[in-house]
Phi, psi and omega in degrees: 000322182296317180294321178296315181299321178296317178294315181300322177301313180295319180298313181291317180298329178299328179277349181281352184298316184254085184281352183274343180272153179288318175225160177236159180280137176290141176290098184299329178296318178297318179299312181296319181297315180293317180298316179296318179297319179298319181291324186270353184296134185282161178294340181278350180295153179299144177302322181295324177293317179299314179300314181301315180295320178296316179298318178299313180299320181294323178290315184286348175253007182276169176297333182291336178290343181254004179261156181278113179282145176257320183200158174227140182049051184278114174293140176230132180221129180208152173266126177255103186308326181293348180255017179076226183274002186290134173258130181254137178223164179189187178218124182267130181301310181206145174234129180243152176289142178083176183267184175304320171265106184298347179273353182275107183288349181280349182257130180261326184221154167232126174271132176239128177250109180290134179233134178251351181274190181288135178286126181291151178239334180282137182307319182291326177290320178296314180300320179297314179296318182288339177302322178296318179294325177302315179294319178299317178300313182297313181295319178296321177299314180294319182291321186262351184063025176268135179304140181304322182286359175262007182238119173264167177205149179210150168268139181233110185267103183286349179276357178268127184289323182275113183303328180295342182255002188281339189255148167232116184273140174288147174286159178275068180284149176277169176302316180299320179294319179296314180293323178297321178295321178297314182291336178269005179065018179295328184271355185263000000 
């Protein structure tokens, strides 16, 4: 997972160069190179190498490869007044312009958290994973002064072969709902 995240950071940052365009062209050479490497990898190659190449291919052929990135591995630090003197920090894997639905003009950003592990199926496991995205949404809102409801977020599981099944979207929780979950220990 660590090697994939490092590669994904470089891939996303490469698209951050031209922030004035609505979309950018995917580097087709990179796509072809990864696809060719995946096809040519021998059966003797390490399982971890095969997985890494498959994950790379899935990202560069995903819808996110065609979206305009804003940041990769973005540190976020914010003071949440409701938590007293505590400063909360984290690091967001990727931030893209627009919402989950790129046609929705009310959304300014989408946070994407790349996942290489098993996609959860139990509601309590999903809620635990999405709790982190709730905090990322809140912190990004506080840092950028963008309304919380203008920020979408999703988990993206690169180990799932069907792209339609890779995402788990965060709910559009309010600041009060996010803080209430913290105080009720739902996120712990």
